[in-house]
N, C-alpha and C positions, 0 to 999 in steps of 0.2 A: 473412552469418550474422546471423540475426534475434536481437536481444538484448532481454531483458525487464529493465529497470531497476526495482529494488524500492524505492520510497519507502513504506515499510511498517514497522511496529514489531515484526513477528514473523518467524519463519522460515516459509517455505512448507512446507505438509504434502506428503507424497508424492502425495496425490490432486491437490493444486494444481499440482505440478510436472508430473504426467502430463497434466492438462487443458491447461495452458499449451502444452505441446509439441504436443498433438493439435489443440486448437481454435484456437490462435493462431500455430502454427508456430514457436514459440520454440526456439532451439538453444542459447542461453547465458543464464544468470541472473546478474545483476549486483547484488550487495548494496552498499549504501552503505558507504563507509569508516567505521571505528569512530567517529571524531569526528563525522561528519555523521549517523551513526545515532543517536548520543546526542542531538544537536541536534533531529533529527526526532521522536524518541520522547519528548521532554520539553519541549514547547513551553509556556512559561510562560503561564498563564491571565491574568496581570495585565497583559500587553502590550496597548496600545491598538491597535496595528497591527503587521503582520508583515513588511513589506517589508525592513527592515534585518535582521531576524532570519533571514529566509529567503534573504538574498543569497548566503551560501555554497552553498546548495542550487542556486540558479540558476546560479552560477558553475560548479558541478560538472556540471550538465546541459550548459551551453555547452561545457565542455571535453571531455566524454566521449561525449555522444550525437552521433554523427557521421552516421549514416545515417537517412534518413526512414523506414526499415524498423524502426528501434529503437522499442520501445513501452515504456510505463510502467505499473506497478501503483502506484496512489496511494491510500493509506488512512491515516487518522490524524485529527489535529485538523481539524475541519470547515473553519475559515477557511483554514488552511494548504493543505488539499487544494484548496479552491476557487481560491486564488491560483495554485497550481502548475499545476492543470489548465488554467486560462485561459492561463497562460504557455506551456504545452506546445502547446495548440491553436493559439495565435497564431504559434508557431514550426513548425507543420507536423507535430507528433507526435501519435500516438494515446495516450490514457490510458484505463485500465481500473480497475475495482475488483472485488473478489471478493464474490459473493453466497453466502449460507449458509442452511441450514435449521436450526431450533432444536428440539431435543427436550428436554422438561423432565420431571423426575420429582420427586415429593415423598415424603419418608420421615418418620416420627415417630421422633425421636432424643431420648431423655431428656426426654420431654414437650414437645418443640419440633418444629415442622414445618421440615424442612430441604429446601429446593428447590435442585435442581441443574439446570444447563442444559448440553447438549452441542451444539456448533455443528459442522455438517458442510458442507464445501464443495459448492456446487451448480454454479456456473459463473462465468466472468468476464463482466462487462458493461461495455460501452464508455460512457464519460462523454459 
């Protein structure tokens, strides 16, 4: 059973779930445990390096990603993504990120221009 491990700060949209099943052959979606999700979603910008901070994520990967069929969606802090993607590739795993299109609209509200952006999933791209 092909699993998609989510190192990702958000919940997948229905469109992303459908695309992962269709284009990547994913059968199971694995969200990080709550404690690791908090860690991944709030990486302190003040840290000089991330190795010690990301150690629990690496331990999680080593403990739960058993099959080389398992794949990872990795998005978030640029440095953390870089470090984890390198680790995954060095250990024989594939990593992906989601691509989006952005649609913007501007409205005049109370004499101010309000710009809104809507992001829509396009595809998953391999690192």
